[in-house]
N, C-alpha and C positions, 0 to 999 in steps of 0.2 A: 504494500500500500504506500502510496506517495502522500507525504504530509509536509506542508509548507506553513511556517509561522511567519506572518508579515508583521514586523515590529516597527515601532517608532522610537526615536530618541529626541531628547530635548536639546536646546541650544548648547548645552555643555557636553553633549555626547552621551549622557546617561540614558539607558534604556528604561522604558516605562515599567513600573512595578508589576503590573499584570503580565507584561511580556516575560519578565524574569521568572515569575511564579509559574507561568505556563511551561516554559522550557524546563524548569526544575522538576515539575510534576511529571512531565513526559520522560525525563531522564530517569527518575525514580522507578517508573514503570517499565523501563527498558525499551521505550518507543523511539525509533529512529525518525528524524525529521530534518528538514532544511530550514534555514532562517534567511529571510530577505528583509532588508530595510524597505519599508513602504514608500513608494514614490508618490508625488502629488497626484498624478493621474490615477494610480491605484487607489489612493484615498478617496478620490471622487467616485470611482467605480464602486468601491465597497460601500460608501455612504448611500449611493443610489440603490444598492441591493439591501439596505437596511442595517448594515454593520456600522454601529455608531461608536464603538469603543475599540481600543487596541488591546491585545493583538487580534489579528484576524487569522484564524486557522482554517486552512483549506485541505481537505482530504479528497480521495477519489469519489466519495459519495456524499460528503457533507461539508458544511462550513459554518463557523460561528465566530463571534467576537467576544473579547473580554476573557477573563480567567474563568474557565468552566471545568472544574475537576470532574463533574458528572460526565461530560462529554469525553474527557481524556480517558476515563475508565472504560468507555465503550470501544476504545481503539485497541485494547489489549487482546 
């Protein structure tokens, strides 16, 4: 399964707390994923799709935004 976590960073280069929590939770579950910094165009696309928080996680069959431990557990 392909999993991509689209993250954002602030002006100092720090990643959002939900982005960090999502990556840590996936790592604890032994789930492989790719990380991409969200571009401005991707942000607009995700917002139009209803994703209003970071990170945005995209799998082969699902997508969600924010830190969602319940969704992460379904990936195992």
